[in-house]
TISE-679748 format. One record per residue (C-alpha): x, y, z; residue number from 1; chain. Coordinates in steps of 0.02 Angstrom, whole numbers. Layout:
xx,yy,zz,nr,kette
X,Y,Z,NUM,A
...
END
This chain:
xx,yy,zz,nr,kette
-9,3,16,1,A
75,170,-57,2,A
98,278,92,3,A
18,444,83,4,A
183,536,127,5,A
241,467,-65,6,A
94,543,-123,7,A
132,686,-67,8,A
300,706,-130,9,A
240,646,-295,10,A
100,783,-290,11,A
218,927,-240,12,A
371,868,-393,13,A
224,862,-497,14,A
173,1036,-444,15,A
326,1122,-459,16,A
376,1039,-619,17,A
199,1126,-702,18,A
257,1300,-619,19,A
436,1273,-674,20,A
376,1236,-837,21,A
261,1383,-840,22,A
402,1493,-786,23,A
517,1440,-921,24,A
402,1461,-1076,25,A
301,1603,-1013,26,A
407,1723,-944,27,A
508,1771,-1109,28,A
432,1819,-1295,29,A
476,1868,-1444,30,A
416,2044,-1570,31,A
426,2019,-1768,32,A
498,2170,-1834,33,A
289,2174,-1909,34,A
212,2164,-1748,35,A
181,2258,-1598,36,A
142,2207,-1419,37,A
86,2262,-1248,38,A
120,2194,-1078,39,A
-54,2156,-965,40,A
-27,2130,-767,41,A
-173,2044,-716,42,A
-277,2095,-853,43,A
-215,2289,-846,44,A
-93,2348,-991,45,A
82,2402,-917,46,A
153,2463,-1052,47,A
168,2454,-1246,48,A
313,2350,-1341,49,A
345,2393,-1519,50,A
535,2357,-1535,51,A
589,2187,-1629,52,A
658,2066,-1532,53,A
684,1964,-1356,54,A
573,2018,-1210,55,A
548,1952,-1048,56,A
406,1961,-924,57,A
323,1873,-774,58,A
249,1701,-790,59,A
78,1684,-821,60,A
-33,1711,-757,61,A
35,1878,-682,62,A
86,1930,-842,63,A
30,1913,-1023,64,A
86,1971,-1192,65,A
-43,2034,-1325,66,A
24,2044,-1498,67,A
-25,2151,-1653,68,A
13,2203,-1833,69,A
100,2329,-1898,70,A
54,2316,-2074,71,A
-81,2435,-2164,72,A
-234,2318,-2184,73,A
-397,2344,-2318,74,A
-569,2366,-2262,75,A
-677,2313,-2423,76,A
-838,2397,-2426,77,A
-991,2335,-2522,78,A
-891,2191,-2595,79,A
-773,2042,-2546,80,A
-620,1965,-2635,81,A
-572,1785,-2587,82,A
-449,1683,-2641,83,A
-473,1782,-2808,84,A
-651,1788,-2823,85,A
-753,1932,-2792,86,A
-918,1942,-2689,87,A
-1032,2106,-2723,88,A
-1147,2149,-2594,89,A
-1267,2286,-2707,90,A
-1391,2308,-2560,91,A
-1233,2385,-2452,92,A
-1171,2483,-2587,93,A
-1308,2583,-2654,94,A
-1339,2761,-2617,95,A
-1461,2913,-2683,96,A
-1353,3075,-2734,97,A
-1398,3241,-2703,98,A
-1497,3253,-2845,99,A
-1586,3111,-2819,100,A
-1509,2996,-2930,101,A
-1467,2803,-2867,102,A
-1282,2752,-2911,103,A
-1188,2591,-2820,104,A
-1020,2648,-2764,105,A
-904,2528,-2672,106,A
-717,2579,-2606,107,A
-559,2518,-2505,108,A
-513,2592,-2345,109,A
-312,2587,-2293,110,A
-307,2583,-2098,111,A
-173,2536,-1997,112,A
-177,2504,-1778,113,A
-78,2642,-1711,114,A
-122,2633,-1537,115,A
-134,2434,-1472,116,A
-229,2500,-1292,117,A
-358,2561,-1381,118,A
-385,2438,-1508,119,A
-388,2301,-1381,120,A
-512,2381,-1232,121,A
-593,2533,-1293,122,A
-722,2438,-1413,123,A
-776,2248,-1435,124,A
-764,2263,-1628,125,A
-652,2415,-1681,126,A
-671,2335,-1854,127,A
-846,2331,-1845,128,A
-841,2490,-1795,129,A
-750,2561,-1944,130,A
-848,2468,-2077,131,A
-995,2571,-2006,132,A
-893,2719,-2001,133,A
-856,2709,-2181,134,A
-1052,2679,-2230,135,A
-1087,2819,-2145,136,A
-947,2928,-2239,137,A
-983,2894,-2402,138,A
-1148,2893,-2391,139,A
-1154,3043,-2313,140,A
-1013,3124,-2466,141,A
-1118,3046,-2575,142,A
-1288,3095,-2523,143,A
-1211,3286,-2543,144,A
-1158,3263,-2713,145,A
-1234,3257,-2891,146,A
-1208,3105,-2995,147,A
-1114,3180,-3132,148,A
-955,3230,-3008,149,A
-982,3048,-2937,150,A
-960,2966,-3102,151,A
-861,3066,-3174,152,A
-732,3197,-3140,153,A
-777,3211,-2959,154,A
-704,3044,-2889,155,A
-549,3111,-2815,156,A
-616,3265,-2718,157,A
-768,3134,-2650,158,A
-613,3011,-2609,159,A
-543,3160,-2491,160,A
-698,3197,-2416,161,A
-744,3040,-2382,162,A
-568,3011,-2312,163,A
-563,3183,-2192,164,A
-749,3143,-2143,165,A
-688,2965,-2089,166,A
-548,3006,-2011,167,A
-631,3133,-1896,168,A
-765,2997,-1852,169,A
-618,2866,-1821,170,A
-547,3003,-1694,171,A
-714,3029,-1597,172,A
-725,2862,-1553,173,A
-550,2824,-1508,174,A
-528,2649,-1548,175,A
-323,2653,-1590,176,A
-341,2660,-1780,177,A
-280,2778,-1910,178,A
-369,2796,-2090,179,A
-215,2801,-2206,180,A
-315,2824,-2375,181,A
-486,2818,-2447,182,A
-509,2735,-2635,183,A
-649,2710,-2737,184,A
-660,2571,-2831,185,A
-821,2584,-2959,186,A
-969,2716,-2941,187,A
-1107,2663,-3066,188,A
-1294,2650,-3103,189,A
-1402,2521,-3047,190,A
-1451,2429,-3206,191,A
-1410,2426,-3397,192,A
-1559,2549,-3458,193,A
-1495,2678,-3327,194,A
-1334,2673,-3396,195,A
-1366,2693,-3568,196,A
-1457,2828,-3543,197,A
-1330,2924,-3441,198,A
-1192,2876,-3575,199,A
-1306,2942,-3702,200,A
-1314,3105,-3611,201,A
-1126,3093,-3579,202,A
-1109,3092,-3764,203,A
-1214,3246,-3789,204,A
-1123,3354,-3654,205,A
-962,3305,-3731,206,A
-1000,3350,-3904,207,A
-1091,3525,-3829,208,A
-915,3541,-3769,209,A
-821,3517,-3915,210,A
-937,3625,-4021,211,A
-907,3762,-3883,212,A
-713,3731,-3880,213,A
-710,3745,-4081,214,A
-818,3898,-4083,215,A
-719,3984,-3943,216,A
-557,3942,-4045,217,A
-638,4008,-4201,218,A
-694,4167,-4098,219,A
-524,4169,-4020,220,A
-435,4159,-4201,221,A
-553,4304,-4284,222,A
-505,4435,-4126,223,A
-333,4401,-4156,224,A
-356,4436,-4346,225,A
-453,4593,-4294,226,A
-335,4637,-4189,227,A
-200,4635,-4311,228,A
-279,4707,-4429,229,A
-312,4860,-4280,230,A
-156,4889,-4250,231,A
-91,4886,-4423,232,A
-233,5029,-4457,233,A
-149,5100,-4308,234,A
13,5086,-4372,235,A
-27,5171,-4543,236,A
-114,5303,-4459,237,A
25,5352,-4348,238,A
128,5361,-4479,239,A
47,5447,-4609,240,A
34,5566,-4444,241,A
207,5584,-4414,242,A
237,5624,-4612,243,A
93,5753,-4629,244,A
165,5823,-4471,245,A
343,5834,-4557,246,A
260,5902,-4695,247,A
178,6032,-4608,248,A
339,6084,-4521,249,A
418,6090,-4685,250,A
308,6207,-4785,251,A
296,6309,-4593,252,A
488,6342,-4614,253,A
458,6380,-4821,254,A
348,6510,-4767,255,A
432,6605,-4629,256,A
570,6606,-4778,257,A
495,6681,-4896,258,A
405,6803,-4778,259,A
579,6847,-4748,260,A
605,6877,-4922,261,A
421,6969,-4937,262,A
466,7083,-4817,263,A
622,7131,-4893,264,A
548,7153,-5065,265,A
361,7125,-5066,266,A
332,7168,-5257,267,A
466,7056,-5337,268,A
415,6916,-5208,269,A
232,6951,-5243,270,A
256,6916,-5422,271,A
368,6776,-5401,272,A
236,6681,-5295,273,A
117,6730,-5429,274,A
226,6637,-5558,275,A
274,6471,-5474,276,A
74,6466,-5420,277,A
23,6463,-5604,278,A
152,6352,-5642,279,A
93,6222,-5533,280,A
-100,6259,-5582,281,A
-62,6258,-5766,282,A
106,6155,-5807,283,A
152,6168,-5975,284,A
37,6328,-6010,285,A
151,6484,-6100,286,A
154,6639,-5993,287,A
134,6802,-6061,288,A
187,6959,-5955,289,A
90,7095,-6042,290,A
73,7284,-5990,291,A
-54,7388,-6052,292,A
-23,7568,-6071,293,A
-175,7621,-6176,294,A
-177,7599,-6369,295,A
-31,7471,-6355,296,A
-25,7313,-6275,297,A
139,7227,-6245,298,A
199,7065,-6143,299,A
374,7014,-6113,300,A
398,6842,-6177,301,A
472,6724,-6038,302,A
466,6533,-6139,303,A
577,6602,-6281,304,A
697,6671,-6148,305,A
685,6528,-6050,306,A
738,6420,-6192,307,A
867,6542,-6249,308,A
946,6520,-6066,309,A
940,6319,-6093,310,A
1036,6341,-6244,311,A
1211,6289,-6223,312,A
1339,6424,-6245,313,A
1466,6326,-6354,314,A
1300,6294,-6479,315,A
1271,6478,-6452,316,A
1465,6526,-6499,317,A
1452,6377,-6653,318,A
1306,6463,-6725,319,A
1391,6647,-6723,320,A
1527,6581,-6800,321,A
1449,6513,-6953,322,A
1336,6675,-6964,323,A
1535,6746,-6991,324,A
END
Protein backbone atom coordinates (compact mmCIF):
# COMPACT_ATOMS: atom_id res chain seq x y z
CA UNK A 1 0.00 0.00 0.00
CA UNK A 2 1.43 3.35 -1.12
CA UNK A 3 2.11 5.61 1.82
CA UNK A 4 0.44 9.00 2.09
CA UNK A 5 3.79 10.71 2.33
CA UNK A 6 4.89 9.37 -1.02
CA UNK A 7 1.72 10.68 -2.62
CA UNK A 8 2.37 14.14 -1.22
CA UNK A 9 5.92 14.11 -2.41
CA UNK A 10 4.91 13.03 -5.90
CA UNK A 11 2.19 15.67 -6.10
CA UNK A 12 4.62 18.33 -4.93
CA UNK A 13 7.10 17.31 -7.57
CA UNK A 14 4.43 17.48 -10.30
CA UNK A 15 3.21 20.92 -9.15
CA UNK A 16 6.77 22.19 -8.97
CA UNK A 17 7.48 20.85 -12.44
CA UNK A 18 4.38 22.57 -13.76
CA UNK A 19 5.38 25.86 -12.12
CA UNK A 20 8.92 25.60 -13.45
CA UNK A 21 7.57 24.77 -16.90
CA UNK A 22 5.24 27.74 -16.90
CA UNK A 23 8.05 29.96 -15.69
CA UNK A 24 10.38 28.65 -18.36
CA UNK A 25 7.95 29.11 -21.25
CA UNK A 26 6.00 32.24 -20.18
CA UNK A 27 8.68 34.58 -18.87
CA UNK A 28 10.03 35.48 -22.32
CA UNK A 29 8.56 36.34 -25.68
CA UNK A 30 9.67 37.65 -29.09
CA UNK A 31 8.34 40.49 -31.19
CA UNK A 32 8.81 40.46 -34.97
CA UNK A 33 9.54 43.58 -37.01
CA UNK A 34 5.98 43.50 -38.34
CA UNK A 35 4.43 43.27 -34.86
CA UNK A 36 3.71 45.44 -31.84
CA UNK A 37 2.87 44.13 -28.37
CA UNK A 38 1.40 45.18 -25.04
CA UNK A 39 2.08 43.72 -21.59
CA UNK A 40 -0.95 42.91 -19.40
CA UNK A 41 -0.59 42.51 -15.63
CA UNK A 42 -3.65 40.69 -14.32
CA UNK A 43 -5.50 42.01 -17.39
CA UNK A 44 -4.36 45.62 -16.99
CA UNK A 45 -2.19 47.23 -19.64
CA UNK A 46 1.25 48.11 -18.32
CA UNK A 47 3.26 49.18 -21.36
CA UNK A 48 3.50 48.87 -25.09
CA UNK A 49 6.34 47.15 -26.89
CA UNK A 50 7.14 47.99 -30.50
CA UNK A 51 10.86 47.16 -30.70
CA UNK A 52 11.51 43.78 -32.31
CA UNK A 53 13.54 41.13 -30.49
CA UNK A 54 13.53 39.02 -27.35
CA UNK A 55 11.80 40.42 -24.24
CA UNK A 56 11.14 39.15 -20.70
CA UNK A 57 8.16 39.45 -18.33
CA UNK A 58 6.63 37.89 -15.25
CA UNK A 59 5.24 34.38 -15.78
CA UNK A 60 1.64 33.65 -16.59
CA UNK A 61 -0.89 34.25 -15.09
CA UNK A 62 0.73 37.33 -13.58
CA UNK A 63 1.60 38.91 -16.91
CA UNK A 64 0.56 38.10 -20.46
CA UNK A 65 1.34 39.49 -23.92
CA UNK A 66 -0.99 40.62 -26.70
CA UNK A 67 0.61 40.97 -30.12
CA UNK A 68 -0.87 43.04 -32.93
CA UNK A 69 0.28 43.59 -36.49
CA UNK A 70 1.91 46.79 -37.74
CA UNK A 71 0.83 46.14 -41.31
CA UNK A 72 -1.61 48.23 -43.29
CA UNK A 73 -5.04 46.61 -43.51
CA UNK A 74 -7.61 46.95 -46.29
CA UNK A 75 -11.28 47.32 -45.49
CA UNK A 76 -13.40 46.36 -48.50
CA UNK A 77 -16.75 48.14 -48.49
CA UNK A 78 -19.47 46.81 -50.78
CA UNK A 79 -17.64 43.69 -51.93
CA UNK A 80 -15.41 40.90 -50.66
CA UNK A 81 -12.53 39.22 -52.42
CA UNK A 82 -11.60 35.65 -51.46
CA UNK A 83 -9.39 33.22 -53.34
CA UNK A 84 -9.41 35.45 -56.40
CA UNK A 85 -13.21 35.62 -56.54
CA UNK A 86 -15.17 38.81 -55.88
CA UNK A 87 -18.52 38.75 -54.16
CA UNK A 88 -20.54 41.95 -54.38
CA UNK A 89 -23.09 43.29 -51.90
CA UNK A 90 -25.25 45.72 -53.91
CA UNK A 91 -27.63 46.38 -51.00
CA UNK A 92 -24.78 47.88 -49.00
CA UNK A 93 -23.46 50.03 -51.86
CA UNK A 94 -26.78 51.45 -53.06
CA UNK A 95 -27.12 55.11 -52.12
CA UNK A 96 -28.82 58.33 -53.27
CA UNK A 97 -26.93 61.32 -54.65
CA UNK A 98 -27.65 64.95 -53.88
CA UNK A 99 -29.72 65.31 -57.08
CA UNK A 100 -31.83 62.26 -56.14
CA UNK A 101 -30.22 59.62 -58.38
CA UNK A 102 -29.36 56.10 -57.28
CA UNK A 103 -25.76 54.90 -57.64
CA UNK A 104 -23.76 51.90 -56.49
CA UNK A 105 -20.47 52.85 -54.83
CA UNK A 106 -17.86 50.53 -53.33
CA UNK A 107 -14.46 51.46 -52.00
CA UNK A 108 -11.36 50.33 -50.13
CA UNK A 109 -10.11 51.92 -46.91
CA UNK A 110 -6.44 51.58 -45.96
CA UNK A 111 -5.93 51.62 -42.19
CA UNK A 112 -3.56 50.49 -39.47
CA UNK A 113 -3.44 50.04 -35.70
CA UNK A 114 -1.68 52.97 -34.06
CA UNK A 115 -2.61 52.48 -30.40
CA UNK A 116 -2.78 48.79 -29.34
CA UNK A 117 -4.22 49.55 -25.89
CA UNK A 118 -7.19 51.49 -27.30
CA UNK A 119 -7.66 48.96 -30.08
CA UNK A 120 -7.87 46.10 -27.56
CA UNK A 121 -9.95 47.66 -24.82
CA UNK A 122 -11.88 50.74 -26.06
CA UNK A 123 -14.25 48.73 -28.26
CA UNK A 124 -15.46 45.15 -28.52
CA UNK A 125 -15.10 45.07 -32.34
CA UNK A 126 -13.03 47.93 -33.80
CA UNK A 127 -13.27 46.53 -37.33
CA UNK A 128 -17.06 46.64 -37.23
CA UNK A 129 -16.97 50.21 -35.95
CA UNK A 130 -14.61 51.15 -38.77
CA UNK A 131 -16.92 49.51 -41.33
CA UNK A 132 -19.99 51.32 -40.01
CA UNK A 133 -18.12 54.64 -39.95
CA UNK A 134 -17.02 54.04 -43.56
CA UNK A 135 -20.62 53.38 -44.61
CA UNK A 136 -21.84 56.54 -42.88
CA UNK A 137 -19.06 58.67 -44.38
CA UNK A 138 -19.46 57.56 -47.98
CA UNK A 139 -23.24 57.85 -47.85
CA UNK A 140 -22.98 61.34 -46.40
CA UNK A 141 -20.55 62.56 -49.08
CA UNK A 142 -22.36 60.87 -51.99
CA UNK A 143 -25.62 62.25 -50.64
CA UNK A 144 -24.29 65.79 -50.94
CA UNK A 145 -22.76 65.29 -54.41
CA UNK A 146 -24.36 65.33 -57.83
CA UNK A 147 -24.43 62.24 -60.01
CA UNK A 148 -22.10 63.77 -62.62
CA UNK A 149 -19.45 64.34 -59.98
CA UNK A 150 -19.77 60.82 -58.62
CA UNK A 151 -19.54 59.16 -62.05
CA UNK A 152 -16.96 61.35 -63.78
CA UNK A 153 -14.49 64.00 -62.71
CA UNK A 154 -15.52 64.38 -59.06
CA UNK A 155 -14.24 61.03 -57.77
CA UNK A 156 -10.96 62.38 -56.42
CA UNK A 157 -12.74 65.11 -54.48
CA UNK A 158 -15.26 62.61 -53.12
CA UNK A 159 -12.45 60.31 -51.99
CA UNK A 160 -10.74 63.18 -50.16
CA UNK A 161 -13.97 64.24 -48.44
CA UNK A 162 -14.78 60.66 -47.39
CA UNK A 163 -11.27 60.26 -45.98
CA UNK A 164 -11.52 63.49 -43.96
CA UNK A 165 -14.97 62.66 -42.59
CA UNK A 166 -14.01 59.06 -41.77
CA UNK A 167 -10.81 60.20 -40.02
CA UNK A 168 -12.76 62.63 -37.86
CA UNK A 169 -15.28 59.92 -36.90
CA UNK A 170 -12.53 57.43 -36.01
CA UNK A 171 -10.81 60.07 -33.93
CA UNK A 172 -14.03 60.65 -31.97
CA UNK A 173 -14.57 56.91 -31.45
CA UNK A 174 -10.96 56.63 -30.16
CA UNK A 175 -10.48 52.98 -31.12
CA UNK A 176 -6.72 53.17 -31.73
CA UNK A 177 -6.67 53.07 -35.54
CA UNK A 178 -5.75 55.59 -38.23
CA UNK A 179 -7.15 55.92 -41.74
CA UNK A 180 -4.39 56.15 -44.33
CA UNK A 181 -6.40 56.40 -47.54
CA UNK A 182 -9.72 55.91 -49.27
CA UNK A 183 -10.05 54.65 -52.85
CA UNK A 184 -13.33 54.46 -54.77
CA UNK A 185 -13.37 51.23 -56.73
CA UNK A 186 -16.56 51.57 -58.75
CA UNK A 187 -19.32 54.13 -58.92
CA UNK A 188 -22.00 53.03 -61.34
CA UNK A 189 -25.69 53.20 -62.05
CA UNK A 190 -28.02 50.43 -60.84
CA UNK A 191 -29.11 48.90 -64.19
CA UNK A 192 -28.22 48.75 -67.88
CA UNK A 193 -31.02 51.02 -69.11
CA UNK A 194 -30.10 53.80 -66.74
CA UNK A 195 -26.41 53.40 -67.66
CA UNK A 196 -27.23 53.70 -71.37
CA UNK A 197 -29.34 56.81 -70.82
CA UNK A 198 -26.61 58.41 -68.76
CA UNK A 199 -24.02 57.48 -71.40
CA UNK A 200 -26.13 59.16 -74.08
CA UNK A 201 -26.40 62.28 -71.95
CA UNK A 202 -22.64 62.24 -71.30
CA UNK A 203 -21.87 61.84 -75.03
CA UNK A 204 -24.20 64.72 -75.86
CA UNK A 205 -22.53 66.88 -73.23
CA UNK A 206 -19.08 66.04 -74.60
CA UNK A 207 -20.25 66.92 -78.11
CA UNK A 208 -21.62 70.19 -76.80
CA UNK A 209 -18.34 70.98 -75.07
CA UNK A 210 -16.44 70.14 -78.25
CA UNK A 211 -18.59 72.51 -80.28
CA UNK A 212 -18.22 75.22 -77.66
CA UNK A 213 -14.44 74.82 -77.70
CA UNK A 214 -14.37 74.98 -81.50
CA UNK A 215 -16.51 78.14 -81.43
CA UNK A 216 -14.21 79.71 -78.85
CA UNK A 217 -11.20 78.81 -80.97
CA UNK A 218 -12.80 80.38 -84.07
CA UNK A 219 -13.74 83.47 -82.05
CA UNK A 220 -10.21 83.84 -80.73
CA UNK A 221 -8.82 83.45 -84.23
CA UNK A 222 -11.06 86.19 -85.60
CA UNK A 223 -10.33 88.42 -82.62
CA UNK A 224 -6.61 87.99 -83.23
CA UNK A 225 -7.03 88.79 -86.92
CA UNK A 226 -9.13 91.87 -86.11
CA UNK A 227 -6.58 92.95 -83.53
CA UNK A 228 -3.84 92.56 -86.12
CA UNK A 229 -5.75 94.67 -88.64
CA UNK A 230 -6.45 97.25 -85.95
CA UNK A 231 -2.77 97.45 -85.03
CA UNK A 232 -1.82 97.77 -88.72
CA UNK A 233 -4.31 100.60 -89.25
CA UNK A 234 -3.11 102.37 -86.13
CA UNK A 235 0.49 101.96 -87.26
CA UNK A 236 -0.28 103.35 -90.74
CA UNK A 237 -2.27 106.20 -89.23
CA UNK A 238 0.59 107.06 -86.89
CA UNK A 239 3.00 106.96 -89.83
CA UNK A 240 0.73 109.23 -91.89
CA UNK A 241 0.37 111.53 -88.89
CA UNK A 242 4.14 111.78 -88.49
CA UNK A 243 4.58 112.40 -92.25
CA UNK A 244 1.99 115.15 -92.29
CA UNK A 245 3.51 116.78 -89.26
CA UNK A 246 6.90 116.77 -90.94
CA UNK A 247 5.45 118.18 -94.16
CA UNK A 248 3.67 120.86 -92.17
CA UNK A 249 6.90 121.75 -90.44
CA UNK A 250 8.60 121.97 -93.83
CA UNK A 251 5.82 124.19 -95.17
CA UNK A 252 6.12 126.42 -92.11
CA UNK A 253 9.87 126.70 -92.64
CA UNK A 254 9.36 127.61 -96.32
CA UNK A 255 6.67 130.10 -95.38
CA UNK A 256 8.92 131.70 -92.80
CA UNK A 257 11.69 132.13 -95.39
CA UNK A 258 9.22 133.60 -97.91
CA UNK A 259 7.95 135.93 -95.23
CA UNK A 260 11.46 137.25 -94.71
CA UNK A 261 11.89 137.76 -98.46
CA UNK A 262 8.47 139.34 -98.71
CA UNK A 263 9.27 141.86 -96.04
CA UNK A 264 12.48 142.77 -97.90
CA UNK A 265 11.06 142.88 -101.46
CA UNK A 266 7.28 142.56 -101.33
CA UNK A 267 6.59 143.30 -105.05
CA UNK A 268 9.18 140.91 -106.43
CA UNK A 269 8.23 138.20 -103.96
CA UNK A 270 4.55 138.63 -104.75
CA UNK A 271 5.19 138.31 -108.52
CA UNK A 272 7.39 135.28 -107.95
CA UNK A 273 4.75 133.55 -105.88
CA UNK A 274 2.12 134.29 -108.57
CA UNK A 275 4.32 132.80 -111.29
CA UNK A 276 5.18 129.69 -109.22
CA UNK A 277 1.52 129.20 -108.40
CA UNK A 278 0.54 129.48 -112.08
CA UNK A 279 3.19 126.92 -113.03
CA UNK A 280 1.83 124.52 -110.44
CA UNK A 281 -1.80 125.09 -111.40
CA UNK A 282 -1.27 125.23 -115.18
CA UNK A 283 1.80 123.11 -115.95
CA UNK A 284 3.09 123.34 -119.54
CA UNK A 285 1.21 126.58 -120.29
CA UNK A 286 2.87 129.52 -122.05
CA UNK A 287 3.09 132.47 -119.68
CA UNK A 288 3.25 136.07 -120.92
CA UNK A 289 3.78 139.18 -118.87
CA UNK A 290 1.74 141.96 -120.47
CA UNK A 291 1.53 145.69 -119.84
CA UNK A 292 -1.33 147.71 -121.32
CA UNK A 293 -0.50 151.39 -121.76
CA UNK A 294 -3.61 152.50 -123.61
CA UNK A 295 -3.74 151.66 -127.31
CA UNK A 296 -0.60 149.51 -127.33
CA UNK A 297 -0.40 146.10 -125.53
CA UNK A 298 3.08 144.84 -124.78
CA UNK A 299 4.15 141.48 -123.41
CA UNK A 300 7.34 139.96 -122.22
CA UNK A 301 8.01 136.50 -123.83
CA UNK A 302 9.31 134.40 -121.01
CA UNK A 303 9.34 131.01 -122.79
CA UNK A 304 11.72 132.06 -125.61
CA UNK A 305 14.01 133.56 -123.04
CA UNK A 306 13.94 130.36 -121.00
CA UNK A 307 14.70 128.36 -124.15
CA UNK A 308 17.55 130.66 -125.03
CA UNK A 309 18.85 130.43 -121.49
CA UNK A 310 18.69 126.66 -121.63
CA UNK A 311 20.76 126.55 -124.89
CA UNK A 312 24.39 125.71 -124.13
CA UNK A 313 26.89 128.55 -124.58
CA UNK A 314 29.03 126.44 -126.88
CA UNK A 315 26.16 125.99 -129.31
CA UNK A 316 25.61 129.81 -129.41
CA UNK A 317 29.26 130.42 -130.14
CA UNK A 318 29.23 127.85 -132.93
CA UNK A 319 26.17 129.47 -134.44
CA UNK A 320 27.88 132.91 -134.37
CA UNK A 321 30.95 131.51 -136.16
CA UNK A 322 28.81 130.00 -138.86
CA UNK A 323 27.01 133.28 -139.36
CA UNK A 324 30.32 135.09 -139.56
